[in-house]
N, C-alpha and C positions, 0 to 999 in steps of 0.2 A: 423352514417348513411350517413352524408355528405361526409365522406372520401370514403365510398363504392361507392357512386354515382360518385365521381370524378374518381375512379378507373375504374368503368364500362364505363364511358364516354371516358376515355383515351383508354381503350381496344377496344371499338367500333370504334374509329377514326383510330387506327392502323390497325384493322381488315379490315376496308373499304379500306385504302390505300394499304395494302398488297394484298387484293383481286383485286384491280385495276391493280397493278403491275403484278400480275399473269395473268390477262386477256391480258395485253399488251404483256407479254413474250410469251404467248401461240399463239396469233394471228399474231404477227409480224414475217415475214420471213426475215432472214438476206440476203440470196441469192434470186435471181429472181426465181419465180415459173412459169414454162412454161408447155404448153400442145400442142398437135397436134390437130388443129381444124378439120382436115379431118378424124380423127380416129373415129370409131364407139363408143368406150368408152374411153374417154381421162382421163388420170390421171395426175394431176399436180405433177411436180417433181422439186426439187431444181436444179438450173442450175448455173454452173460457166463458165465464158467466158475465153477462151484461144485463142492463136494465130491461131490455126488450125480450130477452130469452137467452140463447146460447150461440156461441160461434164455434163451428166445427172446423178444426184446422186439418183439412184433408190434403192429400198429396196434390190434388188438382187445383187447390186453392181454398180460401176460407168461405164457409157457407153459414149464413145466419138463419136460425130457426126461431119460432116464437116460443112463448113459455109453455103452451100446451104440448107441442112436440118435444120440447126439452124435458118436460116432466115424464114423458113416456120412456126416456132413455134410462138404461141401467148404467151406473157409473162406478168406477173404481177410483177412490179418492187419491189425488196426487199430493205431493209434499206441500204445495202452496195451499191447497184446500185444507189439509190437516192442521196447518198452523193457523189458518183463518178461522177455523171452528174451535180452536183451543179455548178453554174456559179460564180466564185470568184469575178468578177467585180460587178455583181448584189448584191452579199452578202455584199461587201464593201459599196456600196451606201446605202443599207438598214440599215447597222450599223450606218452610219452617220445620216440617217433619224430617227432611234431610239434614237440617242443622242439628236437630236432636240426635240423629244418628251419629254425627261426628263427635258428640259428647260421649256417647256409648263407646265409640271406637277409641277415644282417648282413655276412657276408664279401663278398657281391655288392655291397652298397652301399659297403663299405669300398674295393673295387676302383675304383668310380666316383669316390670321394672322394680317390683316391690323390694327385692333384696340386693339391688345394685349399689346400695349405700350412696345414692344420690337423692337428696331431699327435694322432691318435686311433688306439688299438689296436682290433683286431676286437672285443675284449670291451667296450670303451667304446662302440663303434658299436652293438653288440648291446643294451647297456643303454639307449641313447638310443632305439633302435627299439622296444624293449619298453615303455618309458615312454610313447612317443608312441602306442602301440597303444591305450592307454586313451582317448585323444582320438578315435582312429578308431572306437571302439565307440560313442561318444556323438554323433558328428557324421556327416552324410550322406556316403556313399561313401568314407570314410576320408580326406577332404580335410583335416580338422582334424589328423589324425595326421601328414600330410605337412608341414603348417605348423609343427607342434611339432618335427618332425625338423630342419627348416631352422633354426628359432630356436635349438634346442639346440646345433647345430654352430657357428652363427655366434657364439654366446656364448663359445665356446672358441677363436675365431679370434684371431690376433695383433692387438695394438693397431694403430690406424691409423698409418701411417708406417713400420712395420717391414717390410711386404711389400705386394704388390698386393692389392686387395680380393678375397676369395674368394667374394663373394656370388653372382656369376653361376655359378661352378662348383658351389657347394653347391645352388643352386636347380636347375640343369640335372641334377645327379646324382640328385636326387629324382625329377624328371620322367622321366629315362632309366631309373631303377630300376623305375618302374612300367611304362614302355613295353617294356623288355627282358623283364621278368618276364611280362607279358601275352603278348608275341610268342612267347617260348620255350614257355610253357604251351600256347598254341594249337598250336604246331608239334608238341609231344609228343603232344597229344590227337589231332591229325590223323594222326600216325604210328601211334598205337595203334588209332585207328579203322580205318585201312586194314589193319593187321595182324590185327585181330579181325573183319574183314568176313565176314559169313555170307550165303550165297546163299539159305538157307532162310527168311530173314526177309523179309516183304513190304516193310516200310519200310526203305529203305536210307539211309545217312548220307552218300552220296557228295557231293552238293552242299554240305552243311554242312562236311564235311571239307575240301573245296576252299576254302571261305571261311576256315576256320581256318588253312589252310596259307598263304593269301595275307596274313595279318596280319604274320608275320615278314618276308615279302618287302616289304611296304609300309614297315615300320619301317626295314629295311636300306636300301631305296631312298631314304627320306627322309634318313637320315644321310649317305649318299653325296652326295646333292644338296646338303645343307648344307655339305659339305666342298669342293664343286666351286668353281672360280673364277667360275662364272656367278652365284654367290650369295654376296655378301660384305657387310661392314658398311656399305659405301657404295652397293652396288647391291642394292636390295631391291625386291620387287614391291610394288605399291601396297596390296594387301590385307593386307600385314604391318603396315600402320600402324593397323589396328584395335586397340582397347584390349586385348581378351582374347587374341587370337591373337598380337599383338606381344609382350605380356607373357610368353606361354608360350614362344615360339620364339626370342626374343632371347637369353636365357641359353643355350639349347641351341645356337644358332648359334655363340656364343663358345666353348662347350665343344667342339663338333664340329670347329672349325678349329684346335684346339690339337694340336700334333704328338704329344702323349702320349695323345690320346683313343683311337685305334684299339686300342692295347694294353689300355687300361683297359676298353673295351667288350668286347673278346674275353674277358678274364678274367671279366667280369660275366656274359657269356653262358654260360660254363662253369659258374659257380656257380648260375646260374639253372636250368640243366639238373638240378642236384642238387635245388634247391628244388621244381621241378615233379615230379620223380620221387618225392620225399617226400610231396607233397600228394596225388598220385594213389594212392600206396601207402596213405596214411591213409584216403582215401575208399573205396578197395576193401576195406580192412580193416574199416571201419565197416559196410559192406554185409554182410560175413561175420559180424561181431560181433553183429548184430541178427537173424541167421538168413536173410538174403536170398540167393536163388539166381537170378542173372540168366539170362534165356534168351538174351540177346545182349550179350556183354561190351562191345562197342564203345560202346554207348550210355551205359554207366557213365562212361567217360572223356570222351567227347564231351559228355555232359550235364553232367558236373562242370565242364568248361571253360566251357561256356555259362553255368553258374550263377556262376562267378567273374567272367565278363565282365559279365553283367547286374547282378551285385551291386555292381559299381563305379559304377553309375549313381547320381548324388547325389540320391536320393529320401529314403527313410526311413533313420535312423541304423542302421549295421551291415548295410545291404542287406536289411532285413526286408521281406518281401513278394515282391520281385522274385526274389531268390535262391531262396526257398522254392518259388515257382511253377515256376521252371526245374528244380529237382530233381524235383518231382512229375511234371512233364510229360515230361522226357527220360528219367527212370528208369522211367516207365511204358512207354516204348518199349523199354526193356531187359527188360520183363516183371516188374518189381518192383511190388508193391502200393503205393498212395499212402502208407499208414501207414509202410511201411519207408523210402520215399524221404524223407518228412518227418523220421523219426527220425534218418536219416543226416545230414540238413541240420542239425538241432538239435544233434546230438552234435558235429559238426564246428565249429559256431558256439560250442559250449560250450568247446572247446579254445582257440578264439580268446579267449573271455572269461577263461579261466584265465590265459592269457598277459597279458591286459590287467590283471588283478588283481595279478599279479606285478610288472608294470611300475608300477602305481600305488604298490605297497608300496616298490619301489626308489626311486621319486621322492620319496616322503614321508620315506624314511630317508636321502636324500642330504644331505650337510652343506650347510646354507644354503638348503635348498629352501623353508623358510618365508619367506625374504626374496625369493624369485623372483617376478617379475611374472606 
């Protein structure tokens, strides 16, 4: 029965991801889609730009029009046009900003590792994180990257007998790193959503902003509950005995009850605010870089947060499909064309892949990496 549940769950995740990919492929135009606003009944048609004007790719065949007639058309930019109008200088600056964000991410995890009795500098933690990012690209939901982070830190732990085992702290630090990062990201997105709320837009993000705001409340409440005397190593609810939930919460319980945990979590929350600010700045900068002009700013930030959340679902490697569909849907509420939304998603993912390539190179050049298992 357990094997069948695993198979059904795996099938459902792949079906969700493939359905999302199908939605993106169906709705995203490669070429610009243009129409004549003066026509009684306008039909959107794919358009290619040529030196003499435009080529309308109609069902009856291609029609070439001159520049004057082409200028009168109203167009929705496609994916090709969005990439063609991207500003290389802005993209380069955003890539540097993204790299700064990875340093803040490493500092956040270093704060959570503070009492694991593993002597690692922030630079070493950054290198481990970047090296593990290559695994996160190849495996669903970044779970492989988390496993590589744990293994890399434990490989540098003191030999048995010199100190208490840091395994539970290291595992809990990775789990909390994800939980704190997600909760602060959701809180910042909710705050930006409320700040940019516009009454002129029919679709409001109020309920979704409330859901995002509840995520950090739930995480904080969970940590307080784990530290309370009602929940200890010897007094656990029966449902904690389940294999998956017990394996996830047991190290977090040990971590949360340590006297040094509150200070480490507080520092991690502060660094997570920096990480979230960098990520949202990069996303908004990418919208500007490809020429997008949102009609409602709040959906850019709320939509980006939702894309990060659904991208963590362990479906296809790297969040393909689910994250793309979230960008297209929520950025559409911001008034951005589907081609612009997908271009932003792909460019942001390319920054992630650049970091993964750097991590892979660092791993291969590490002394003794060829002997690592």
